[in-house]
Backbone as JSON Lines, residues from 0, in Angstrom:
{"i":0,"aa":"X","n":[-39.17,-17.68,58.82],"ca":[-39.05,-18.26,57.5],"c":[-40.01,-17.54,56.54]}
{"i":1,"aa":"X","n":[-39.47,-17.13,55.4],"ca":[-40.31,-16.44,54.42],"c":[-41.0,-17.46,53.53]}
{"i":2,"aa":"X","n":[-42.22,-17.17,53.12],"ca":[-42.93,-18.1,52.24],"c":[-42.29,-18.16,50.85]}
{"i":3,"aa":"X","n":[-42.38,-19.31,50.22],"ca":[-41.82,-19.49,48.88],"c":[-42.73,-18.82,47.86]}
{"i":4,"aa":"X","n":[-42.13,-18.18,46.89],"ca":[-42.88,-17.52,45.83],"c":[-43.32,-18.56,44.8]}
{"i":5,"aa":"X","n":[-44.51,-18.4,44.28],"ca":[-45.03,-19.28,43.25],"c":[-44.8,-18.6,41.9]}
{"i":6,"aa":"X","n":[-44.11,-19.3,41.01],"ca":[-43.8,-18.76,39.69],"c":[-44.79,-19.31,38.66]}
{"i":7,"aa":"X","n":[-45.28,-18.43,37.79],"ca":[-46.28,-18.82,36.79],"c":[-45.68,-19.38,35.51]}
{"i":8,"aa":"X","n":[-44.4,-19.12,35.27],"ca":[-43.78,-19.54,34.02],"c":[-42.61,-20.46,34.3]}
{"i":9,"aa":"X","n":[-42.29,-21.3,33.3],"ca":[-41.16,-22.23,33.39],"c":[-40.12,-21.84,32.35]}
{"i":10,"aa":"X","n":[-38.94,-22.4,32.48],"ca":[-37.88,-22.18,31.5],"c":[-38.37,-22.69,30.15]}
{"i":11,"aa":"X","n":[-38.08,-21.97,29.09],"ca":[-38.47,-22.25,27.7],"c":[-39.92,-21.89,27.4]}
{"i":12,"aa":"X","n":[-40.64,-21.26,28.31],"ca":[-41.99,-20.78,28.02],"c":[-41.89,-19.47,27.22]}
{"i":13,"aa":"X","n":[-42.74,-19.34,26.19],"ca":[-42.83,-18.09,25.44],"c":[-43.84,-17.19,26.13]}
{"i":14,"aa":"X","n":[-43.5,-15.92,26.26],"ca":[-44.35,-14.94,26.94],"c":[-44.35,-13.63,26.15]}
{"i":15,"aa":"X","n":[-45.21,-12.73,26.56],"ca":[-45.2,-11.35,26.04],"c":[-44.55,-10.49,27.11]}
{"i":16,"aa":"X","n":[-43.54,-9.72,26.71],"ca":[-42.84,-8.81,27.62],"c":[-43.32,-7.39,27.34]}
{"i":17,"aa":"X","n":[-43.9,-6.76,28.35],"ca":[-44.37,-5.38,28.23],"c":[-44.13,-4.71,29.59]}
{"i":18,"aa":"X","n":[-42.98,-4.04,29.73],"ca":[-42.63,-3.47,31.04],"c":[-43.52,-2.31,31.49]}
{"i":19,"aa":"X","n":[-44.07,-1.57,30.53],"ca":[-44.93,-0.44,30.86],"c":[-46.2,-0.52,30.04]}
{"i":20,"aa":"X","n":[-47.25,0.11,30.51],"ca":[-48.54,0.09,29.83],"c":[-48.46,0.69,28.43]}
{"i":21,"aa":"X","n":[-47.62,1.69,28.26],"ca":[-47.52,2.41,26.98],"c":[-46.45,1.83,26.05]}
{"i":22,"aa":"X","n":[-45.69,0.82,26.5],"ca":[-44.64,0.25,25.65],"c":[-45.19,-0.83,24.71]}
{"i":23,"aa":"X","n":[-44.47,-1.08,23.65],"ca":[-44.88,-2.08,22.66],"c":[-44.65,-3.48,23.21]}
{"i":24,"aa":"X","n":[-45.64,-4.37,23.15],"ca":[-45.44,-5.74,23.61],"c":[-44.46,-6.48,22.69]}
{"i":25,"aa":"X","n":[-43.58,-7.28,23.31],"ca":[-42.57,-8.02,22.56],"c":[-42.59,-9.48,22.98]}
{"i":26,"aa":"X","n":[-42.34,-10.37,22.02],"ca":[-42.27,-11.79,22.31],"c":[-40.93,-12.11,22.98]}
{"i":27,"aa":"X","n":[-40.96,-12.96,24.0],"ca":[-39.73,-13.32,24.71],"c":[-39.84,-14.76,25.2]}
{"i":28,"aa":"X","n":[-38.68,-15.33,25.51],"ca":[-38.63,-16.69,26.05],"c":[-37.92,-16.64,27.41]}
{"i":29,"aa":"X","n":[-38.39,-17.46,28.34],"ca":[-37.79,-17.51,29.68],"c":[-36.5,-18.32,29.6]}
{"i":30,"aa":"X","n":[-35.39,-17.71,30.04],"ca":[-34.1,-18.4,30.06],"c":[-33.76,-18.95,31.44]}
{"i":31,"aa":"X","n":[-34.12,-18.19,32.46],"ca":[-33.72,-18.57,33.82],"c":[-34.74,-18.05,34.82]}
{"i":32,"aa":"X","n":[-34.93,-18.79,35.89],"ca":[-35.8,-18.36,36.98],"c":[-34.92,-18.11,38.2]}
{"i":33,"aa":"X","n":[-34.96,-16.89,38.71],"ca":[-34.18,-16.54,39.91],"c":[-35.03,-16.85,41.13]}
{"i":34,"aa":"X","n":[-34.87,-18.03,41.68],"ca":[-35.69,-18.44,42.82],"c":[-35.36,-17.6,44.05]}
{"i":35,"aa":"X","n":[-34.21,-17.79,44.63],"ca":[-33.81,-17.01,45.81],"c":[-32.49,-16.31,45.59]}
{"i":36,"aa":"X","n":[-31.89,-16.5,44.42],"ca":[-30.57,-15.95,44.15],"c":[-30.59,-14.44,43.96]}
{"i":37,"aa":"X","n":[-31.61,-13.94,43.32],"ca":[-31.71,-12.51,42.96],"c":[-33.02,-11.97,43.52]}
{"i":38,"aa":"X","n":[-32.98,-11.27,44.64],"ca":[-34.24,-10.84,45.27],"c":[-35.01,-9.78,44.49]}
{"i":39,"aa":"X","n":[-34.35,-9.04,43.61],"ca":[-35.02,-7.97,42.89],"c":[-35.76,-8.46,41.64]}
{"i":40,"aa":"X","n":[-35.21,-9.47,40.96],"ca":[-35.78,-9.95,39.7],"c":[-36.33,-11.37,39.85]}
{"i":41,"aa":"X","n":[-37.27,-11.72,38.98],"ca":[-37.87,-13.06,38.99],"c":[-37.35,-13.94,37.86]}
{"i":42,"aa":"X","n":[-37.13,-13.35,36.67],"ca":[-36.76,-14.13,35.49],"c":[-35.67,-13.43,34.69]}
{"i":43,"aa":"X","n":[-34.95,-14.23,33.9],"ca":[-34.09,-13.69,32.84],"c":[-34.74,-14.13,31.54]}
{"i":44,"aa":"X","n":[-34.94,-13.18,30.63],"ca":[-35.61,-13.49,29.37],"c":[-34.73,-13.1,28.19]}
{"i":45,"aa":"X","n":[-35.06,-13.66,27.03],"ca":[-34.44,-13.29,25.76],"c":[-35.54,-12.7,24.9]}
{"i":46,"aa":"X","n":[-35.36,-11.47,24.43],"ca":[-36.37,-10.79,23.62],"c":[-36.17,-11.17,22.16]}
{"i":47,"aa":"X","n":[-37.17,-11.81,21.59],"ca":[-37.12,-12.28,20.21],"c":[-37.13,-11.09,19.24]}
{"i":48,"aa":"X","n":[-36.26,-11.12,18.27],"ca":[-36.19,-10.04,17.28],"c":[-35.2,-8.96,17.64]}
{"i":49,"aa":"X","n":[-34.93,-8.75,18.92],"ca":[-33.96,-7.75,19.35],"c":[-32.62,-8.38,19.7]}
{"i":50,"aa":"X","n":[-32.67,-9.64,20.13],"ca":[-31.44,-10.33,20.52],"c":[-30.87,-9.86,21.84]}
{"i":51,"aa":"X","n":[-31.72,-9.39,22.74],"ca":[-31.27,-8.88,24.04],"c":[-31.75,-9.78,25.17]}
{"i":52,"aa":"X","n":[-30.93,-9.86,26.21],"ca":[-31.32,-10.56,27.43],"c":[-31.66,-9.51,28.48]}
{"i":53,"aa":"X","n":[-32.66,-9.78,29.28],"ca":[-33.06,-8.85,30.34],"c":[-33.44,-9.62,31.59]}
{"i":54,"aa":"X","n":[-33.18,-9.02,32.73],"ca":[-33.7,-9.52,34.0],"c":[-34.99,-8.75,34.25]}
{"i":55,"aa":"X","n":[-36.08,-9.47,34.55],"ca":[-37.38,-8.81,34.68],"c":[-38.14,-9.35,35.88]}
{"i":56,"aa":"X","n":[-39.16,-8.59,36.27],"ca":[-40.09,-9.05,37.3],"c":[-41.3,-9.68,36.62]}
{"i":57,"aa":"X","n":[-41.99,-10.53,37.33],"ca":[-43.1,-11.27,36.74],"c":[-44.26,-10.37,36.29]}
{"i":58,"aa":"X","n":[-44.41,-9.23,36.92],"ca":[-45.53,-8.34,36.58],"c":[-45.41,-7.74,35.18]}
{"i":59,"aa":"X","n":[-44.23,-7.82,34.55],"ca":[-44.07,-7.3,33.19],"c":[-44.19,-8.4,32.13]}
{"i":60,"aa":"X","n":[-44.57,-9.6,32.54],"ca":[-44.73,-10.72,31.61],"c":[-46.2,-11.13,31.54]}
{"i":61,"aa":"X","n":[-46.62,-11.53,30.34],"ca":[-48.01,-11.94,30.12],"c":[-48.01,-13.2,29.27]}
{"i":62,"aa":"X","n":[-49.0,-14.07,29.44],"ca":[-49.04,-15.29,28.64],"c":[-49.38,-14.99,27.18]}
{"i":63,"aa":"X","n":[-48.88,-15.84,26.31],"ca":[-49.22,-15.74,24.89],"c":[-50.51,-16.53,24.7]}
{"i":64,"aa":"X","n":[-51.47,-15.92,24.04],"ca":[-52.74,-16.62,23.77],"c":[-52.5,-17.63,22.66]}
{"i":65,"aa":"X","n":[-52.47,-18.9,23.04],"ca":[-52.25,-19.95,22.05],"c":[-53.59,-20.54,21.63]}
{"i":66,"aa":"X","n":[-53.71,-20.92,20.38],"ca":[-54.98,-21.51,19.94],"c":[-55.21,-22.86,20.62]}
{"i":67,"aa":"X","n":[-56.45,-23.18,20.84],"ca":[-56.79,-24.43,21.53],"c":[-57.38,-25.47,20.59]}
{"i":68,"aa":"X","n":[-57.03,-25.4,19.32],"ca":[-57.55,-26.35,18.34],"c":[-56.76,-27.63,18.35]}
């Protein structure tokens, strides 16, 4: 039995999408979490401003720094 993966983000969470170190960070929202259905990808996201959907791995997503006021 393989161990279950722990996911850091939930559906409707806003994140920063940056697939490579040299690429421009983009705001995105989590649309779907591929638990065991898709072994290659972790999430499906919608990139804000571009209108594109992408399947991505968790290592290319970063939390948005929200104010704590």
